C-alpha positions as CSV (number, residue, x, y, z in Angstrom):
1,M,35.6,216.4,-119.0
2,S,32.1,217.2,-120.2
3,R,30.9,216.3,-123.7
4,S,28.9,218.8,-125.7
5,D,25.5,217.8,-127.0
6,P,25.5,218.3,-130.8
7,V,21.7,218.8,-130.8
8,A,21.8,221.5,-128.1
9,D,24.8,223.1,-129.8
10,G,22.8,223.1,-133.1
11,F,19.9,224.9,-131.5
12,T,22.2,227.4,-129.8
13,E,23.8,228.1,-133.2
14,L,20.4,228.4,-134.8
15,E,19.4,230.9,-132.1
16,S,22.5,232.9,-132.7
17,T,21.9,233.0,-136.4
18,L,18.3,234.0,-136.0
19,L,19.3,236.8,-133.6
20,A,21.8,238.1,-136.2
21,Q,19.1,238.0,-138.9
22,E,16.7,239.9,-136.6
23,T,19.3,242.6,-136.1
24,C,20.0,242.9,-139.8
25,Y,16.3,243.2,-140.6
26,R,15.8,245.8,-137.9
27,R,18.7,247.8,-139.4
28,L,17.2,247.4,-142.9
29,R,13.9,248.8,-141.6
30,E,15.8,251.9,-140.3
31,L,17.7,252.2,-143.7
32,V,14.4,252.0,-145.7
33,A,13.1,254.9,-143.5
34,R,16.3,256.8,-144.2
35,R,16.0,256.1,-147.9
36,R,12.4,257.5,-147.9
37,E,13.7,260.6,-146.2
38,A,16.6,261.0,-148.7
39,I,14.1,260.7,-151.6
40,R,11.7,263.2,-149.9
41,T,14.5,265.8,-149.4
42,A,16.3,265.0,-152.7
43,D,19.5,264.3,-150.8
44,L,21.4,262.2,-153.3
45,A,24.5,261.8,-151.1
46,L,22.4,260.4,-148.3
47,L,20.5,258.2,-150.8
48,K,23.8,256.7,-152.2
49,E,25.2,256.1,-148.7
50,T,21.9,254.5,-147.6
51,L,21.7,252.2,-150.7
52,D,25.3,251.2,-150.2
53,E,24.7,250.2,-146.6
54,E,21.4,248.4,-147.6
55,R,23.4,246.3,-150.1
56,S,25.9,245.4,-147.5
57,I,23.1,244.3,-145.0
58,V,21.3,242.4,-147.7
59,T,24.5,240.5,-148.5
60,R,24.9,239.7,-144.8
61,V,21.2,238.5,-144.7
62,A,21.9,236.2,-147.6
63,E,24.9,234.7,-145.8
64,L,22.9,234.2,-142.6
65,D,20.1,232.6,-144.6
66,R,22.6,230.1,-146.1
67,R,24.0,229.4,-142.6
68,R,20.5,229.0,-141.1
69,T,19.7,226.4,-143.9
70,E,22.9,224.5,-143.2
71,I,22.2,224.5,-139.4
72,A,18.6,223.3,-139.9
73,A,19.7,220.5,-142.3
74,G,22.4,219.4,-139.8
75,L,19.8,219.5,-136.9
76,A,17.3,217.5,-139.0
77,K,20.0,214.9,-139.7
78,R,21.0,214.7,-136.0
79,L,17.4,214.3,-135.0
80,G,16.8,211.6,-137.6
81,S,14.3,213.8,-139.5
82,P,14.0,213.8,-143.2
83,Q,15.6,216.7,-145.0
84,Q,12.1,218.1,-145.9
85,A,11.4,218.4,-142.2
86,S,14.3,220.9,-141.7
87,S,12.0,223.9,-141.5
88,I,12.4,225.9,-138.3
89,R,8.9,225.1,-137.1
90,A,9.4,221.3,-137.7
91,L,12.7,221.4,-135.9
92,L,11.3,223.3,-132.9
93,A,8.8,220.6,-132.4
94,R,11.7,218.4,-131.4
95,A,13.7,221.0,-129.5
96,P,14.2,221.0,-125.7
97,Q,11.4,223.1,-124.1
98,A,13.5,226.0,-123.0
99,A,15.1,226.4,-126.5
100,R,11.8,225.9,-128.2
101,E,10.2,228.8,-126.3
102,R,13.1,231.2,-127.0
103,L,13.3,230.2,-130.7
104,L,9.6,230.4,-131.3
105,Q,9.6,234.0,-129.9
106,L,12.6,234.8,-131.9
107,A,11.1,233.4,-135.1
108,D,8.0,235.5,-134.5
109,R,10.0,238.7,-134.0
110,L,12.1,237.9,-137.1
111,R,9.0,237.3,-139.1
112,F,7.6,240.7,-137.9
113,E,10.8,242.5,-138.9
114,I,10.8,240.8,-142.4
115,E,7.2,241.9,-143.0
116,A,7.8,245.4,-141.8
117,V,10.8,245.8,-144.2
118,K,8.7,244.4,-147.1
119,E,5.8,246.8,-146.4
120,E,7.9,249.9,-145.8
121,S,10.1,249.1,-148.8
122,A,7.0,248.7,-151.0
123,R,5.7,252.1,-149.9
124,V,9.1,253.8,-150.6
125,R,9.3,252.0,-154.0
126,A,5.7,253.2,-154.9
127,A,6.6,256.8,-153.9
128,A,9.8,256.7,-155.9
129,D,7.9,255.4,-158.9
130,A,5.3,258.2,-158.6
131,L,8.1,260.8,-158.3
132,A,9.9,259.4,-161.4
133,Q,6.6,259.5,-163.4
134,H,6.1,263.1,-162.2
135,V,9.6,264.2,-163.2
136,A,9.1,262.4,-166.6
137,G,5.9,264.4,-167.1
138,V,7.6,267.7,-166.3
139,L,10.4,266.9,-168.7
140,Q,8.0,266.0,-171.4
141,S,6.1,269.3,-170.8
142,V,9.3,271.3,-171.0
143,S,10.4,269.5,-174.1
144,A,7.1,270.0,-175.8
145,A,7.0,273.7,-174.9
146,F,10.5,274.4,-176.3
147,A,10.0,272.2,-179.4
148,T,7.3,274.5,-180.8
149,T,9.3,277.7,-180.2
150,K,12.3,276.8,-182.3
151,T,14.4,278.0,-179.4
152,Y,17.1,275.5,-180.1
153,G,19.0,275.0,-183.3
154,R,20.2,271.7,-184.9
155,A,23.3,271.6,-182.6
156,G,21.2,271.8,-179.5
157,R,22.2,275.4,-178.7
158,V,19.9,278.4,-178.4
159,A,19.3,279.6,-181.9
160,N,20.2,283.2,-182.8
161,G,17.4,285.7,-182.3
162,S,15.0,283.2,-180.7
163,A,13.0,284.3,-177.7
164,I,13.1,281.9,-174.8
165,R,9.6,281.3,-173.4
166,S,8.9,280.8,-169.8
167,I,7.1,277.7,-168.5
168,D,5.1,277.4,-165.3
169,I,6.6,274.2,-163.7
170,R,4.6,274.6,-160.5
171,S,1.4,273.4,-162.0
């Protein structure tokens, strides 16, 4: 009967967790692109569906982060390292060569996915903010145009005998 190596098992579990995180971040990047498209086309149903899925993935990422932290702390303890040395890079310095190479490549890919999600998300957020400011400006223009015509009475209804002006909202 063979005994399992707790350190090797820990690195295997770490690899599995990092792979799951990479998959989640790749999916998040796809969802951010879909969110951008939903905003661009004003597809509110797609936007809601996308945001719901994003929330689900972000929750999963948080769970995986907690798990990764637990695994790293356990590995640090098994390797006799101080808790402060439980970063992935510090642990990989003490990992078996084959695992080290795989985990270093995986950590680099994961870092790339995280940065790509951050950058794309920031661009979509900036576009959404610009759109919101534009819509607020249009609403302010419409409000100002109708405020001077006395089109609406006190109850918020079109007043009797008032002529409704037209507004060029294309400019």
